[in-house]
VMD Tcl script that builds the backbone (N, CA, C; Angstrom):
set m [mol new atoms 399]
animate dup $m
set s [atomselect $m all]
$s set {name element resname resid chain x y z} {
  {N N UNK 1 A 28.499 -37.518 117.843}
  {CA C UNK 1 A 28.578 -37.313 116.508}
  {C C UNK 1 A 29.639 -38.614 115.884}
  {N N UNK 2 A 29.323 -38.910 114.632}
  {CA C UNK 2 A 29.799 -39.657 113.874}
  {C C UNK 2 A 30.517 -39.627 112.893}
  {N N UNK 3 A 31.466 -38.777 113.059}
  {CA C UNK 3 A 32.077 -38.307 111.440}
  {C C UNK 3 A 33.470 -38.879 111.291}
  {N N UNK 4 A 33.900 -39.617 110.341}
  {CA C UNK 4 A 34.998 -39.739 109.907}
  {C C UNK 4 A 35.760 -39.083 108.559}
  {N N UNK 5 A 36.807 -38.517 108.620}
  {CA C UNK 5 A 37.473 -37.977 107.359}
  {C C UNK 5 A 38.772 -39.223 107.239}
  {N N UNK 6 A 38.614 -39.386 105.961}
  {CA C UNK 6 A 40.005 -40.562 105.640}
  {C C UNK 6 A 40.651 -40.017 103.987}
  {N N UNK 7 A 42.150 -39.308 103.596}
  {CA C UNK 7 A 42.195 -39.329 102.712}
  {C C UNK 7 A 43.347 -40.500 102.327}
  {N N UNK 8 A 43.395 -41.362 101.303}
  {CA C UNK 8 A 44.330 -42.858 100.724}
  {C C UNK 8 A 43.774 -42.989 99.266}
  {N N UNK 9 A 44.374 -43.751 99.131}
  {CA C UNK 9 A 44.299 -44.606 97.211}
  {C C UNK 9 A 44.194 -45.542 97.633}
  {N N UNK 10 A 42.976 -45.894 96.293}
  {CA C UNK 10 A 42.117 -46.771 95.896}
  {C C UNK 10 A 43.042 -48.661 96.133}
  {N N UNK 11 A 42.548 -49.288 96.766}
  {CA C UNK 11 A 43.278 -50.878 96.600}
  {C C UNK 11 A 42.621 -52.112 95.566}
  {N N UNK 12 A 41.569 -51.205 94.457}
  {CA C UNK 12 A 41.104 -51.969 93.777}
  {C C UNK 12 A 40.085 -51.250 92.649}
  {N N UNK 13 A 40.002 -51.097 91.957}
  {CA C UNK 13 A 38.726 -50.791 91.108}
  {C C UNK 13 A 37.386 -50.633 91.754}
  {N N UNK 14 A 36.389 -49.869 91.643}
  {CA C UNK 14 A 35.198 -49.933 92.776}
  {C C UNK 14 A 34.280 -50.795 91.710}
  {N N UNK 15 A 33.140 -51.733 92.485}
  {CA C UNK 15 A 32.182 -52.157 92.698}
  {C C UNK 15 A 31.129 -52.060 92.331}
  {N N UNK 16 A 30.541 -51.382 91.522}
  {CA C UNK 16 A 28.968 -50.580 91.159}
  {C C UNK 16 A 28.096 -52.134 91.067}
  {N N UNK 17 A 27.001 -51.747 91.805}
  {CA C UNK 17 A 25.792 -52.666 92.106}
  {C C UNK 17 A 24.539 -52.097 92.007}
  {N N UNK 18 A 23.262 -52.624 91.659}
  {CA C UNK 18 A 22.350 -51.900 91.757}
  {C C UNK 18 A 21.271 -52.896 92.849}
  {N N UNK 19 A 20.724 -51.865 93.804}
  {CA C UNK 19 A 20.096 -53.322 94.389}
  {C C UNK 19 A 18.574 -53.706 94.292}
  {N N UNK 20 A 17.816 -54.397 94.797}
  {CA C UNK 20 A 16.403 -54.652 93.654}
  {C C UNK 20 A 15.800 -53.253 93.529}
  {N N UNK 21 A 15.559 -52.594 94.176}
  {CA C UNK 21 A 14.825 -51.275 94.122}
  {C C UNK 21 A 15.851 -50.388 92.631}
  {N N UNK 22 A 16.617 -51.135 92.431}
  {CA C UNK 22 A 17.391 -49.452 91.454}
  {C C UNK 22 A 18.379 -48.413 92.012}
  {N N UNK 23 A 18.676 -48.896 93.523}
  {CA C UNK 23 A 19.364 -48.116 93.997}
  {C C UNK 23 A 20.799 -48.337 93.688}
  {N N UNK 24 A 21.690 -47.294 93.930}
  {CA C UNK 24 A 23.338 -47.947 92.975}
  {C C UNK 24 A 24.247 -47.959 94.611}
  {N N UNK 25 A 25.328 -48.578 94.730}
  {CA C UNK 25 A 25.890 -49.042 95.210}
  {C C UNK 25 A 26.930 -49.194 95.014}
  {N N UNK 26 A 27.790 -48.515 95.498}
  {CA C UNK 26 A 29.579 -49.096 95.231}
  {C C UNK 26 A 30.532 -48.899 96.385}
  {N N UNK 27 A 31.652 -50.399 96.101}
  {CA C UNK 27 A 31.921 -50.764 97.228}
  {C C UNK 27 A 33.302 -50.508 96.976}
  {N N UNK 28 A 34.685 -50.129 97.923}
  {CA C UNK 28 A 35.797 -49.823 97.157}
  {C C UNK 28 A 36.399 -50.000 98.937}
  {N N UNK 29 A 38.155 -50.009 98.551}
  {CA C UNK 29 A 38.895 -49.863 99.120}
  {C C UNK 29 A 39.881 -48.655 99.510}
  {N N UNK 30 A 40.188 -48.832 100.640}
  {CA C UNK 30 A 41.195 -47.276 100.685}
  {C C UNK 30 A 42.211 -47.516 101.610}
  {N N UNK 31 A 43.295 -47.099 100.988}
  {CA C UNK 31 A 44.508 -47.498 101.869}
  {C C UNK 31 A 44.983 -45.979 102.373}
  {N N UNK 32 A 45.094 -46.049 104.182}
  {CA C UNK 32 A 45.944 -44.632 104.311}
  {C C UNK 32 A 47.434 -44.918 104.816}
  {N N UNK 33 A 48.495 -44.515 105.243}
  {CA C UNK 33 A 49.884 -44.949 105.593}
  {C C UNK 33 A 50.428 -43.928 106.237}
  {N N UNK 34 A 50.873 -44.182 107.670}
  {CA C UNK 34 A 51.135 -43.417 108.777}
  {C C UNK 34 A 52.672 -43.933 108.917}
  {N N UNK 35 A 53.455 -42.498 108.549}
  {CA C UNK 35 A 54.624 -43.212 108.562}
  {C C UNK 35 A 55.412 -42.198 109.736}
  {N N UNK 36 A 56.408 -42.765 110.532}
  {CA C UNK 36 A 57.429 -42.138 111.674}
  {C C UNK 36 A 58.364 -42.814 111.305}
  {N N UNK 37 A 59.598 -42.403 113.038}
  {CA C UNK 37 A 60.463 -42.668 113.001}
  {C C UNK 37 A 60.738 -43.252 114.655}
  {N N UNK 38 A 61.403 -44.728 115.030}
  {CA C UNK 38 A 61.204 -45.248 116.299}
  {C C UNK 38 A 61.844 -44.341 117.301}
  {N N UNK 39 A 62.012 -44.742 118.393}
  {CA C UNK 39 A 63.248 -44.804 118.920}
  {C C UNK 39 A 64.814 -45.006 118.864}
  {N N UNK 40 A 64.966 -46.062 117.608}
  {CA C UNK 40 A 66.408 -45.917 117.598}
  {C C UNK 40 A 66.011 -45.681 116.314}
  {N N UNK 41 A 65.663 -44.334 115.739}
  {CA C UNK 41 A 65.793 -43.745 114.713}
  {C C UNK 41 A 65.306 -44.000 113.288}
  {N N UNK 42 A 65.275 -45.534 113.486}
  {CA C UNK 42 A 64.168 -46.654 112.236}
  {C C UNK 42 A 63.183 -46.078 111.401}
  {N N UNK 43 A 62.849 -45.769 110.559}
  {CA C UNK 43 A 62.205 -45.241 109.554}
  {C C UNK 43 A 60.545 -46.239 109.939}
  {N N UNK 44 A 59.420 -46.238 110.471}
  {CA C UNK 44 A 59.046 -46.820 110.424}
  {C C UNK 44 A 57.278 -46.871 109.294}
  {N N UNK 45 A 56.784 -47.593 108.928}
  {CA C UNK 45 A 55.135 -47.292 107.915}
  {C C UNK 45 A 54.338 -48.227 108.249}
  {N N UNK 46 A 52.986 -48.177 108.254}
  {CA C UNK 46 A 51.787 -48.457 109.174}
  {C C UNK 46 A 50.890 -47.991 108.210}
  {N N UNK 47 A 50.108 -49.588 107.348}
  {CA C UNK 47 A 48.776 -48.938 106.326}
  {C C UNK 47 A 47.721 -49.515 106.806}
  {N N UNK 48 A 47.193 -48.457 107.047}
  {CA C UNK 48 A 45.156 -49.290 107.138}
  {C C UNK 48 A 44.901 -49.630 105.705}
  {N N UNK 49 A 43.637 -50.358 105.679}
  {CA C UNK 49 A 43.340 -50.823 104.588}
  {C C UNK 49 A 41.120 -50.227 105.666}
  {N N UNK 50 A 40.637 -49.448 104.378}
  {CA C UNK 50 A 38.993 -49.630 105.026}
  {C C UNK 50 A 38.112 -49.368 103.872}
  {N N UNK 51 A 37.197 -50.242 104.353}
  {CA C UNK 51 A 35.822 -50.596 102.960}
  {C C UNK 51 A 35.102 -49.292 103.621}
  {N N UNK 52 A 35.295 -49.287 102.522}
  {CA C UNK 52 A 34.560 -48.009 101.721}
  {C C UNK 52 A 32.761 -48.579 100.786}
  {N N UNK 53 A 31.681 -47.761 101.554}
  {CA C UNK 53 A 30.105 -48.227 100.444}
  {C C UNK 53 A 29.227 -46.652 100.561}
  {N N UNK 54 A 29.257 -46.453 99.276}
  {CA C UNK 54 A 28.510 -45.095 98.723}
  {C C UNK 54 A 27.280 -45.736 98.205}
  {N N UNK 55 A 26.543 -44.773 98.123}
  {CA C UNK 55 A 24.929 -45.012 97.394}
  {C C UNK 55 A 24.812 -44.284 96.611}
  {N N UNK 56 A 23.276 -44.141 95.590}
  {CA C UNK 56 A 23.096 -43.518 94.844}
  {C C UNK 56 A 24.225 -42.708 93.912}
  {N N UNK 57 A 24.181 -41.190 93.690}
  {CA C UNK 57 A 24.570 -40.682 92.519}
  {C C UNK 57 A 26.482 -40.775 93.154}
  {N N UNK 58 A 26.651 -40.396 94.134}
  {CA C UNK 58 A 27.651 -40.436 94.572}
  {C C UNK 58 A 28.073 -42.295 94.192}
  {N N UNK 59 A 27.736 -43.392 94.415}
  {CA C UNK 59 A 28.179 -44.599 93.669}
  {C C UNK 59 A 27.580 -44.808 92.658}
  {N N UNK 60 A 27.540 -44.145 91.749}
  {CA C UNK 60 A 27.386 -43.996 90.809}
  {C C UNK 60 A 28.238 -43.592 90.439}
  {N N UNK 61 A 28.743 -42.356 90.526}
  {CA C UNK 61 A 30.061 -41.498 90.005}
  {C C UNK 61 A 31.389 -42.445 90.324}
  {N N UNK 62 A 31.294 -42.709 91.829}
  {CA C UNK 62 A 32.778 -43.420 92.156}
  {C C UNK 62 A 33.169 -44.743 91.507}
  {N N UNK 63 A 31.857 -45.184 90.943}
  {CA C UNK 63 A 31.273 -46.761 89.613}
  {C C UNK 63 A 32.328 -46.026 89.100}
  {N N UNK 64 A 31.884 -45.287 87.979}
  {CA C UNK 64 A 32.504 -44.399 86.719}
  {C C UNK 64 A 33.649 -44.109 87.048}
  {N N UNK 65 A 34.145 -43.152 87.902}
  {CA C UNK 65 A 35.511 -42.363 88.010}
  {C C UNK 65 A 36.479 -42.982 88.163}
  {N N UNK 66 A 36.468 -43.642 89.494}
  {CA C UNK 66 A 37.362 -43.963 90.619}
  {C C UNK 66 A 37.929 -45.193 89.781}
  {N N UNK 67 A 39.437 -45.436 90.027}
  {CA C UNK 67 A 40.187 -46.899 89.831}
  {C C UNK 67 A 41.602 -47.023 90.653}
  {N N UNK 68 A 41.972 -48.244 90.380}
  {CA C UNK 68 A 42.835 -48.690 91.671}
  {C C UNK 68 A 43.914 -47.551 91.403}
  {N N UNK 69 A 44.447 -47.199 92.739}
  {CA C UNK 69 A 45.408 -46.632 92.935}
  {C C UNK 69 A 45.114 -44.810 92.969}
  {N N UNK 70 A 43.676 -44.532 92.644}
  {CA C UNK 70 A 43.703 -42.786 92.669}
  {C C UNK 70 A 43.563 -42.084 94.035}
  {N N UNK 71 A 43.660 -41.547 94.153}
  {CA C UNK 71 A 43.710 -40.988 96.143}
  {C C UNK 71 A 42.277 -40.140 95.722}
  {N N UNK 72 A 41.316 -39.821 97.067}
  {CA C UNK 72 A 40.368 -39.732 97.130}
  {C C UNK 72 A 39.997 -39.224 98.565}
  {N N UNK 73 A 39.560 -37.925 98.867}
  {CA C UNK 73 A 39.390 -37.811 100.272}
  {C C UNK 73 A 37.745 -38.134 100.205}
  {N N UNK 74 A 37.700 -39.105 101.564}
  {CA C UNK 74 A 36.265 -39.303 101.924}
  {C C UNK 74 A 35.915 -38.962 103.078}
  {N N UNK 75 A 35.088 -38.416 103.045}
  {CA C UNK 75 A 33.648 -37.550 104.525}
  {C C UNK 75 A 32.905 -38.675 104.837}
  {N N UNK 76 A 32.487 -39.283 105.643}
  {CA C UNK 76 A 31.479 -39.953 106.088}
  {C C UNK 76 A 30.972 -40.475 107.697}
  {N N UNK 77 A 30.707 -41.501 107.285}
  {CA C UNK 77 A 30.553 -42.236 109.170}
  {C C UNK 77 A 30.772 -43.435 109.209}
  {N N UNK 78 A 31.110 -43.733 110.529}
  {CA C UNK 78 A 31.224 -45.817 110.634}
  {C C UNK 78 A 30.085 -46.265 110.649}
  {N N UNK 79 A 30.043 -47.351 109.726}
  {CA C UNK 79 A 29.191 -48.199 110.080}
  {C C UNK 79 A 29.278 -49.776 110.663}
  {N N UNK 80 A 28.844 -50.433 111.547}
  {CA C UNK 80 A 29.013 -51.672 111.639}
  {C C UNK 80 A 28.437 -52.688 111.301}
  {N N UNK 81 A 28.177 -54.147 111.317}
  {CA C UNK 81 A 27.203 -54.690 110.493}
  {C C UNK 81 A 27.896 -56.343 110.629}
  {N N UNK 82 A 27.103 -57.315 110.614}
  {CA C UNK 82 A 27.262 -58.303 110.857}
  {C C UNK 82 A 26.784 -59.466 109.644}
  {N N UNK 83 A 26.592 -60.263 109.672}
  {CA C UNK 83 A 26.460 -61.309 108.871}
  {C C UNK 83 A 26.399 -62.984 109.435}
  {N N UNK 84 A 26.419 -63.683 109.038}
  {CA C UNK 84 A 26.827 -65.240 109.368}
  {C C UNK 84 A 27.288 -66.210 107.830}
  {N N UNK 85 A 27.986 -66.865 108.428}
  {CA C UNK 85 A 28.789 -67.534 106.817}
  {C C UNK 85 A 29.415 -68.703 107.822}
  {N N UNK 86 A 28.901 -70.087 107.268}
  {CA C UNK 86 A 28.818 -71.570 107.934}
  {C C UNK 86 A 28.863 -71.394 109.484}
  {N N UNK 87 A 27.664 -70.672 109.710}
  {CA C UNK 87 A 27.142 -70.375 111.522}
  {C C UNK 87 A 27.737 -69.794 112.142}
  {N N UNK 88 A 28.609 -69.234 111.867}
  {CA C UNK 88 A 29.523 -68.301 112.409}
  {C C UNK 88 A 29.255 -66.562 112.222}
  {N N UNK 89 A 29.039 -66.162 113.739}
  {CA C UNK 89 A 28.255 -64.492 112.712}
  {C C UNK 89 A 29.425 -63.786 112.551}
  {N N UNK 90 A 29.921 -63.462 111.594}
  {CA C UNK 90 A 30.658 -62.273 110.851}
  {C C UNK 90 A 30.420 -60.789 111.130}
  {N N UNK 91 A 31.448 -59.946 111.684}
  {CA C UNK 91 A 31.269 -58.620 111.944}
  {C C UNK 91 A 32.175 -57.666 111.187}
  {N N UNK 92 A 31.413 -56.903 110.884}
  {CA C UNK 92 A 32.547 -55.847 109.994}
  {C C UNK 92 A 32.693 -54.281 110.447}
  {N N UNK 93 A 33.083 -53.537 109.722}
  {CA C UNK 93 A 33.086 -51.881 109.926}
  {C C UNK 93 A 33.594 -51.448 108.439}
  {N N UNK 94 A 32.240 -50.735 108.005}
  {CA C UNK 94 A 32.310 -49.739 106.446}
  {C C UNK 94 A 32.270 -48.371 107.578}
  {N N UNK 95 A 32.728 -47.112 105.824}
  {CA C UNK 95 A 33.006 -45.976 105.827}
  {C C UNK 95 A 31.846 -45.924 105.350}
  {N N UNK 96 A 30.861 -45.081 105.822}
  {CA C UNK 96 A 29.520 -45.131 104.796}
  {C C UNK 96 A 30.097 -43.384 104.011}
  {N N UNK 97 A 30.619 -43.718 102.950}
  {CA C UNK 97 A 30.665 -42.403 102.078}
  {C C UNK 97 A 30.139 -41.769 102.085}
  {N N UNK 98 A 29.925 -40.071 101.969}
  {CA C UNK 98 A 28.515 -39.125 102.151}
  {C C UNK 98 A 29.361 -38.672 101.051}
  {N N UNK 99 A 30.474 -37.739 101.123}
  {CA C UNK 99 A 31.140 -37.021 100.387}
  {C C UNK 99 A 32.346 -37.700 100.076}
  {N N UNK 100 A 32.827 -37.981 98.342}
  {CA C UNK 100 A 33.754 -38.027 98.017}
  {C C UNK 100 A 34.408 -37.372 97.033}
  {N N UNK 101 A 35.827 -36.082 97.111}
  {CA C UNK 101 A 36.557 -36.150 96.140}
  {C C UNK 101 A 37.371 -36.906 95.831}
  {N N UNK 102 A 37.018 -36.688 94.303}
  {CA C UNK 102 A 38.489 -37.226 93.340}
  {C C UNK 102 A 39.904 -36.283 93.743}
  {N N UNK 103 A 40.562 -37.037 93.986}
  {CA C UNK 103 A 42.548 -36.416 94.211}
  {C C UNK 103 A 43.070 -36.114 93.208}
  {N N UNK 104 A 43.784 -37.248 92.510}
  {CA C UNK 104 A 44.416 -37.567 91.368}
  {C C UNK 104 A 43.524 -38.279 90.225}
  {N N UNK 105 A 44.492 -38.470 89.538}
  {CA C UNK 105 A 44.199 -39.406 88.326}
  {C C UNK 105 A 43.937 -40.816 88.290}
  {N N UNK 106 A 44.991 -41.432 88.828}
  {CA C UNK 106 A 45.224 -42.723 89.391}
  {C C UNK 106 A 46.283 -43.418 88.627}
  {N N UNK 107 A 46.204 -44.609 88.808}
  {CA C UNK 107 A 47.431 -45.239 88.000}
  {C C UNK 107 A 46.884 -46.160 86.977}
  {N N UNK 108 A 45.186 -45.588 86.911}
  {CA C UNK 108 A 44.762 -46.860 85.571}
  {C C UNK 108 A 44.133 -48.284 86.163}
  {N N UNK 109 A 43.151 -48.775 85.515}
  {CA C UNK 109 A 42.553 -49.449 86.107}
  {C C UNK 109 A 42.483 -50.921 85.827}
  {N N UNK 110 A 41.967 -51.577 86.345}
  {CA C UNK 110 A 42.201 -53.463 85.798}
  {C C UNK 110 A 41.847 -53.414 84.500}
  {N N UNK 111 A 40.879 -52.887 84.075}
  {CA C UNK 111 A 39.737 -52.550 82.738}
  {C C UNK 111 A 40.593 -52.390 81.741}
  {N N UNK 112 A 41.393 -51.501 81.651}
  {CA C UNK 112 A 42.399 -50.951 80.465}
  {C C UNK 112 A 42.889 -49.585 80.610}
  {N N UNK 113 A 42.225 -49.110 79.946}
  {CA C UNK 113 A 42.330 -47.743 80.171}
  {C C UNK 113 A 41.653 -47.178 81.375}
  {N N UNK 114 A 42.426 -45.602 81.699}
  {CA C UNK 114 A 41.711 -44.765 82.688}
  {C C UNK 114 A 40.593 -44.127 83.126}
  {N N UNK 115 A 39.867 -44.040 83.495}
  {CA C UNK 115 A 38.548 -43.556 83.638}
  {C C UNK 115 A 38.911 -42.662 83.729}
  {N N UNK 116 A 38.389 -41.022 82.904}
  {CA C UNK 116 A 38.259 -40.181 83.004}
  {C C UNK 116 A 36.870 -39.430 83.018}
  {N N UNK 117 A 36.916 -38.678 84.068}
  {CA C UNK 117 A 35.897 -37.517 83.309}
  {C C UNK 117 A 35.563 -36.333 82.547}
  {N N UNK 118 A 34.822 -36.091 81.867}
  {CA C UNK 118 A 35.337 -35.182 80.666}
  {C C UNK 118 A 35.397 -33.930 81.860}
  {N N UNK 119 A 36.419 -33.127 81.258}
  {CA C UNK 119 A 36.897 -32.323 82.255}
  {C C UNK 119 A 35.912 -30.506 82.333}
  {N N UNK 120 A 35.148 -30.586 81.453}
  {CA C UNK 120 A 34.324 -29.267 81.374}
  {C C UNK 120 A 32.830 -29.384 82.238}
  {N N UNK 121 A 32.396 -30.487 82.312}
  {CA C UNK 121 A 31.090 -30.876 82.660}
  {C C UNK 121 A 31.383 -32.044 84.445}
  {N N UNK 122 A 32.108 -31.675 85.049}
  {CA C UNK 122 A 32.461 -32.906 85.939}
  {C C UNK 122 A 32.738 -31.641 87.536}
  {N N UNK 123 A 32.502 -32.456 88.126}
  {CA C UNK 123 A 31.811 -31.608 89.475}
  {C C UNK 123 A 33.000 -32.798 90.382}
  {N N UNK 124 A 33.916 -32.057 90.922}
  {CA C UNK 124 A 35.221 -33.605 91.837}
  {C C UNK 124 A 34.357 -33.272 92.856}
  {N N UNK 125 A 33.514 -32.914 93.320}
  {CA C UNK 125 A 32.675 -33.704 94.850}
  {C C UNK 125 A 31.387 -33.859 94.753}
  {N N UNK 126 A 31.026 -35.022 95.412}
  {CA C UNK 126 A 29.471 -35.354 94.862}
  {C C UNK 126 A 28.946 -35.640 96.696}
  {N N UNK 127 A 27.897 -35.152 97.046}
  {CA C UNK 127 A 26.929 -35.388 97.838}
  {C C UNK 127 A 25.770 -35.890 97.760}
  {N N UNK 128 A 25.566 -36.380 98.781}
  {CA C UNK 128 A 23.968 -37.581 98.647}
  {C C UNK 128 A 23.865 -37.993 100.055}
  {N N UNK 129 A 22.558 -36.694 99.968}
  {CA C UNK 129 A 22.065 -36.409 101.278}
  {C C UNK 129 A 20.585 -37.268 101.162}
  {N N UNK 130 A 20.732 -37.965 99.530}
  {CA C UNK 130 A 19.238 -39.324 100.024}
  {C C UNK 130 A 19.605 -40.370 100.218}
  {N N UNK 131 A 20.584 -40.643 101.148}
  {CA C UNK 131 A 21.047 -41.921 101.689}
  {C C UNK 131 A 19.913 -42.875 102.720}
  {N N UNK 132 A 19.264 -43.597 102.669}
  {CA C UNK 132 A 17.899 -43.817 103.344}
  {C C UNK 132 A 18.413 -44.760 104.576}
  {N N UNK 133 A 19.669 -44.112 105.284}
  {CA C UNK 133 A 20.001 -44.749 106.603}
  {C C UNK 133 A 21.248 -43.786 106.856}
}
mol reanalyze $m
mol bondsrecalc $m
mol representation Tube
mol addrep $m
């Protein structure tokens, strides 16, 4: 089973693109933090950054409504990939977000005002079962 659930805040505004076939793809990063007290009583914190990719209607909604700073809950799976740059193979680890729940209103985006959905006709959870892989 390949299942991931994370809750964190967006590190930047999402990047929405469309494939040559017209399918929506949205990429964004999410930060998760862990806090603890070490053996000598000092507070410690560690932040991990996760690359998220969504597809289809989920991608369109993420691109439309998410902004930097907004808290989200992502359910999905780990996806590994590789590419070549300057003759060197680079490896990637992404979370393929299948369910994205918008938890907070965010802190506004770099593009000006905050992106918000109309309250009356907005479903807070998106589930895209039509992902091609």
